[in-house]
N, C-alpha and C positions, 0 to 999 in steps of 0.2 A: 604171482608165482606159486604155483602148485606146489600144497605139500603133501597129497596123498590119502594126510588122516585128518582127522577135524584140526579145524584150522581156526577155530575161536581160540583155544588153551597157548597153539604159537602168536595168535596175534595181541591177545589181552597179554602176553607176558614182553612179549618187544615193546608196547606201549610204556610198559611200567617199569622194564630197564632203562626203556630213554629219556621216560619222567624223572627217575632218581638226578639223575645227571642235571645241578643247577645251574650249568649256562648253556643249558640249550633252553629254546622253546618249549615250555611244554603241549603234547598234544589233548586236545580233549573231545577228539571226535575221530572216530575208526570206522572207515565202510570195508565190510567184509563180503563175501557170496555166501550163498544160503548152504554152504555144505560142514557141516557139523554143529553147527548153530544149536545151541541150548541156551534153556532162559539161566542156568546156574552163570552161562557165559554171561547174559548180558546185567543180572546182579553184581557178580563180582566187578565187573568191569566199571559198574555205576558206582559202587561201592569204595573205588580205587582213585574216582574222581573223572571218569573221562564215561562216554558214550560209544559204545558197540554198537554199530547202525546194521545190520544183518540185510541183505536185498530177500526179503521174504518169497519164495516160491509159492505161487497158487495163495497167495494174501486173502482173495475174495473170499475161500474154504475156510480163513482162520476164524479165529473168535477171540475176543476180549477177554478176559476172566476178571472179574471186580469183585470185590469183598459185598457179602450179605448187607442188605438195606442199604447199598450207597447210590445213588440217583447218577444217571446219563441221560445225555441228550435223548431228545425222541426218537431223534433220526436215526439210532443206533437200536433202540430197543425196536423201531419196526421194521429191519433189514432183518431183524435176531442176531445181528454179531455181538452181544454180550454174551454173557453168563454167568449168572449170580451164584458161584459157591466157593470163594475166597474165604477161606477161615481166618480171621486175625488173629485167633486163639494162638492156632499153629505157626504163625509164622511169630506170633513173640515168643512160642518155647523154640524158637529154633534162632533167633536173632542173636543172643550172644555167642554163640558155637560158629556162627556165619561171620560176624564182624573178627571175633579172634582167628580164623582163618583167613580171614582180607588182610589187619594186620600183621599175618605171619607170611604172607603174600610182599605185603609192604617190605617188611626187613629183609627178604631175600632166603628167606629158612625154609621157604617152602614156595615151589614152582608152581604157575599159574599153570601151566601145562598139565604139570600133575596132578593139582585141584581138582579142575575141571573134567579131565580123565575120567578120576575116580566118582566123581559128582555126578557130572552129566551125561548119565547114559543112554536118555533117553533126548537122542538129537531130532531137531525141528527138519522135516525133509521137507 
């Protein structure tokens, strides 16, 4: 199914609506194409209880952003695949708002499409 706009919001919304029903098998992993994928969509999906697995275009050029001071395997350091710029303090400052947003999506008060569209303007291409 081609959505012509960002696919992540519609994908997350679809899984969340499916998982709300108690008589269905819960979806725990959803694979999507690269189009419109954002870090916001990945975070929201994880907090809703499933993994959103995009096909990442140009994976070789991607970097893994990790908190300052955290250790990573030497092979990743040698390939320069990591960037130590994530601030745990910034994550802590925004955590309550993110959890509140996810609770609103779970309760059906906000659509995942709208939330991801508003927060995820920087898509991974």
